[in-house]
N, C-alpha and C positions, 0 to 999 in steps of 0.2 A: 425696222422690220427685217427679219432674217431672210436670206435668199431661199427660195422654194416655199415661202409662206403661202398659205392658201387664203383666199378671200372668201367671205361668206357669199352665197348666192344673192344677187340683187333682184328686185322685182322687174328690172328692165335689162335688156341686153346691151353690152357695150358696143359702140360702133367698131367696125373692123380695125380701123387705125388705132383706136384706143386699146383694143384687145391686144394688138401686136406690141404696143408700148408696154402694157402691163406684163405680158409674157416675157419681154426682153428684160424686165426688172426681176424676173423670177417669180412673179405672182400668177397663180393659176386659179381658176374658179373651182370651188368644191364640186364634186360630182353630185348629181341630183339624188336625193334620198329615195330609196325604193318605196313604192306605195304600200302602206300597211293594210292588211286585210283585217278589219275590225270585227268584233263579235256581232255588230249590228248588220254587217253586210255578208259575213261568212255564213253561207247556208241559209239565207233568209227564206228562199223558196222551200227548202227542205223543212225548216221550222214551221212554215205556213201549212205545208202538206200534213205534217205530223199533228199540228193543232187541229186542222180541219178533220182529219181522220178520227182523232180523239173525240172531237165534238159530235161527229156523226155517230160514232159508236155509243156515246152516252145518251144522245137525244133521239137518234134514229132519223134525223133531218139535217138538211144543209141550209135551212132557213135560220139565219143567225140574227139575233137582235143587234141593232145598230151599235150600241155601246159595249157589246160583249168583248171581254178579253179572256182568251183561253190560255191557261198556264200549262206549259210543257216542260218536262225535265229532260235535259240533254247533258250528259257528262256531269251529273250531280249538280247542275246549275238550273235554276228555274228561269224560264223565259216567258214573258207575257206577249201573246200574239193577238193583235187586233184583227180578228177574222174578217170583219166587213172591209177593212182597209186592204187586207191581203186579197180577198175575192174581187174587190173593185179594181185594184191595180192589175191583177192577173187578167181579168176580163178586158180591161182597157188595152192592155199590152199583148193580147193573145196573138195578134198578127206577127209580133216579133218573138214570141216564145218558141223555143225548140220543140220539135215534134214529140220528143220524149216527155217533156213537161206537160204538153197538152194532153198526151195519152194518160198521164197520171191523174190529171184533173178530170178527164172524161171517165176514167175507171172509178173515181169517187162518186160519179153520178151527175156531173155538171154538164148539162146539155150543150151549152155554148162552147164547150171545149172539144166536142166531138167533131 
């Protein structure tokens, strides 16, 4: 192995004395890869709000059938949003939601968000 070669990250940390020995040999661990923001997590709340608004505009109600999936188009891509899952998760996590998010939910007519 050439000097300065990097070792792949291992699922366990080396003990301090092992780490020193590896560094003395010119082996250093790779830096951790930055966390990627995937399409499934990027803007999930915003997709849910958009889907809920779309559903409310179409039906005039926020009573959503259990298995309903609302399709929204964002940046020319279709996204299926399980509205009951979005509503249940939002209601369950309302104590942790930012005030702005709660205000958006309340503005749509959800009493529990007010």
